[in-house]
N, C-alpha and C positions, 0 to 999 in steps of 0.2 A: 506460576508463570503464565500470564495471560496471552503470551505469544502463541501457545498451543491452540487456544480458542480462536485467536485471530486467523491463524493459518488453516485451522479446520474449516472455518467459514469460507475462506478464500478458495480452498481446494474443492469444497462442495460446489461453489459457483463455477469455478474453472472447469472441473470435470464434467459438470452438467452441460455447460456451453459447448465444450469440445465434443461430447457425445451427440448433442443435438445437431452439430455441424457435420457429423459423420467422420470425425477425425480418428486417425489410428493412434495418435499420441500427441501429447502436449510437448512442445519444444522449449518454450520460454514463457515465463509469467513476469510481467512488469507491474510492480506495486509502487504507489505513492503513499508514504507513511509520515505523518506529522510528528515532530519531536515531542509535542505536548501529549501524545498518546502514551508516552513513556515506554513504548515498545523498544526492545533492544535488538538491533539489527542482527547480531550474531545468533541470538536466540530464535529469531524469525527464520534464519537459514537452517538452523538445527531442526526446528519444528517442521519446516517444509520437507526436509530430507526424510525425517522419520515418518511423517503422516502421508507422504505421497507414495510410499512403498506399496506396490500392488495396484496402483491406480493408473489412469491415462497420463498422469503427471510425473510418474516415476522417472527420474533421470533428467527432468526438465531443468533449465537454468532459471534461477530466481534472481531477478534484478530489482533492487530496492532503491528508490529515490527518497531520501529523507528530506522532509520539508521543514525549513526553519520557521520558528514562530514570528508572526507579524501582527501588529495591532493597529487599530485606529483610535485616535484620541477623540472622545466625544465632546470635549471642551473646545479644542482648536482645530480639529480636522486633520492633524498631522498623522501620517501613516509611517510606522517605524518598525524596524527589526529589533528583536530582543532575545534574551535567553528565557529559560522556563520560569525564572523567579522574578525578573525585573520588568514589570509592565507599566512603569510610570512613564508618562510622555516626556521625552527629552527636550521638547520644544517649550512646553509651558509648565511642566511639573505636575500635571493633573493625574489623579489616580483613576479617573473615569475613562477607561479604555475598553475596547471590545476586540477580542481576538478575531482576526480575519483569515489567518493561515496558521497551520501548525497542528491541526487536529485531524488532518486528512487520514483516511484509511480507504484507499480505493484501488481497484484493479484497473490500471491504466490501459493494459493491453495483454493479449495472450497470442502466442504464435503456435500454430498446430501443424501437424503433418497430415494432409488429406490423402486418401488413396488416389492412385492414378485412375483416370476415367476408363482405361482399358481393363483394369482389375475389377471394376464394378459391373461389367457386362456379363 
């Protein structure tokens, strides 16, 4: 299950950023994940819950935006949406296409709880 590896890397980055910002805890993590990564959304949620235990991210909400595949036809310039298996240009029938969306794996944003200024004095 490569979702564990994905979330492990995400949590490393999120927890380090939160700690650097002086956060008390992470409230939410927003991910953009392309369908072409073949990551399963439910497995990402499971991995996040399991691996965030005992970290600044424990109990945080994981929000995942799944990005659909989109390709550019190198023959005619048509840009089109498709599923994982059918990347033939619907305009000209060319097999010469280049994936332009659908392999994303990025942390779009994180929301953290920072201590009150009064508590820091």
